[in-house]
N, C-alpha and C positions, 0 to 999 in steps of 0.2 A: 410263548405268551400264556399266562395263567388263565384258566377259564373264569376265574373270579373277576377278571377285568371286563367281562362282557356285561354291559348294563342290562338290568332287568326291564322287561317290557310288560305292559299291562295286557293281560289276556282277556278277551271278551268272547262271547258266544257268537255263533254264526248269525243268529237272529238279531242280536244287538248290532252286529256289523251291518246288517241289511237295513237297519233303521237309521243309520248315520246319514246326515244331510249331504247335500251336493258339494259341500266344501271339502269332503274327504275323497281321496283317490284309493283305489283298490288294486293291490298287486296279488297275483296268484302264482304259486310255484309248486313244483312237484318233486317229492323225494321218492325215487325209485330204488328198490333194494331187493336183494336176494340172499338166501342162505348160501354160504360158500364152504364146502367141506375141505377145500384145499389147505395146504400148509406151506408157509413161507420157509424156504431153506429146509423143508422136510421136518420142521419141528415147531413152528409158530402157527397156531390155528388161525385161519383167516376169518372163520365164523360167518361173517356177512360181508357183502359188497354193497356199498351205497354210492350212487352216482351224483356227482356235482359237475359243474362245467367251468372252464376258463372263459371269461367274457372278453369282449373287445377292449375293455379298459384295464385288463390285467388283474381283475378281481375275480375271486371264486364266488359262485352262487349256484342256486338250484335252477333247473330249467323252468322257464315261465316268463312272466312279465306283467305289465299293467293291463287291466281290463276296463274298458269304457262301459260303465254300467248303464249308460243311456241306450246301448245297442246290444249288449251281451249279458247273459247270465254269467256268474262266476265260472262255471264249468265250461260253457261254450267259449268264453273268452280265453280261458286257460288252454283248452284244446286247440283253439285257433293258433295260439303262440307255439304250442308244442308241435303242431303240424309243420311249422316253419323250421324247427330245429331238430326234431326227433323222428319225423315221419308219421305213421298212422296210429300211434298210441293215443287212446282216448281215456280220460278219467271221468268219474261220475261223482255225484254228491256223496256216495258211499265211501269214497276215498278221502273225504274231508277230514283234516286232523285238528287244525287250530287257526285262530285269528288273534293277531296282536296289534296294538296301536303303537305307532312310532312317534318319537318326540322330535322336535325340531321345527324349522320353518315350513316344512311340507307335511300336511296332515295325511298320513297314509295308514291304511289298515292292511296288514300283510297276512294273507291266507296261505296256509300250507296244506298240501295234499300228500298222502303217502300211499303207495301201491307196492305190495310185495309181488315179485315176479319169480319165476324159476331162473336159475343161473343161465340157462340157455336163452330164455327170453331177454334177460338183461344184456347178454352178449349181442343178441339180434338188434336191440336198441342202439348199442354202441356202433354197430356196423351201419345201421340205417342213418345215424346222425352224420356220418362222414359224407353221405350223399344228399343231405338236406340242403335247402336253399341258403340257410344262414351259416353253414359251416365255412370257416375261414374268414367270415365277415363279423357278424355280431357274436358268434360263438366260435372260439378257437379250438375247442375240443372238449370231450368229456373226460373226467378223471374219476377214479374210484377212491373213496375215503379209506385210508388204512385204519381199520377198527381193531388195532392191536397196539400194545406198547412193548417195546423191546426191553431187554434186561437193564439197559442203561437208563431206563425210565424217561428217555427223551425221544428215541427213534420211534417212528410210527405215528400214532395219533397225536402225541404232544407236539411233534415237529409240524404236523399238518396244520394244527391250530395256530401256528406262528405265521401262516400265510395271511394275506390281506383278503378280506371278505366284503362283499357288497352289502350295504344296508343291514338287514336283519338276518342274513343267511347264516352267520356263525351262531347267533342265538337260536335260530330255528333248528339247526343241526343238534345243538346240545339239548334243546328242549325235547326234540323227537326221541333222543336216546334215553329219556326219562319216562316216556309215556308207557304206562303199564300194558296197554293194549298191543303194543309192538313187542316183538319177540326177544330183544337182546337183553332185557333186564334179568333173564334167567341164566345168563352166562356166568360161569364161575370166574373168580378173580385170580390174579396171579400174573407172573411174568408172561408177556406175549398176549395178554387179554385186556381189552379196554376196561378201565374201572368206571363203568357208566354210572354206578351208584354215587360216585363222588362229584358228578357234575351239578 
């Protein structure tokens, strides 16, 4: 599936999101990633590993969920959900990345957080997730996004994007890969490397 088929969402600031009325729901999700020096088949640089998850409905998404603003701050609500699926990892306002409004019958503002870990920490999250309360129920497993494109220009990231994603998850992934504050825009282009500048 071409990335051009992903509909554009309206971005708003965190402050604007907090001023939205009670008719809006808030979802908070976390993108966990780590630099990865490994090479696929000894020749394709992995560069980075980004975690997503397979949900109970067969859709891919980022860890997280809806936050009831009557009882929780965005971060407290996110960490509560992450605790059910990933264990003891806690994110803060410093990890906040973006907020987008979704279109449709449900008025939802989707917040995305991003935290860079070491590869060892990322692997520890993957192990912890297997032992979490939601594993095998609401969460069927974590997956790493293949941030490379093989020589046929299909294998790797392009094939990954042909999967079905929940709600804003695909847009958020592509959006995050364009954020200057995150590290992957400095990647060189070429076979085996994701063309993030084209998203």
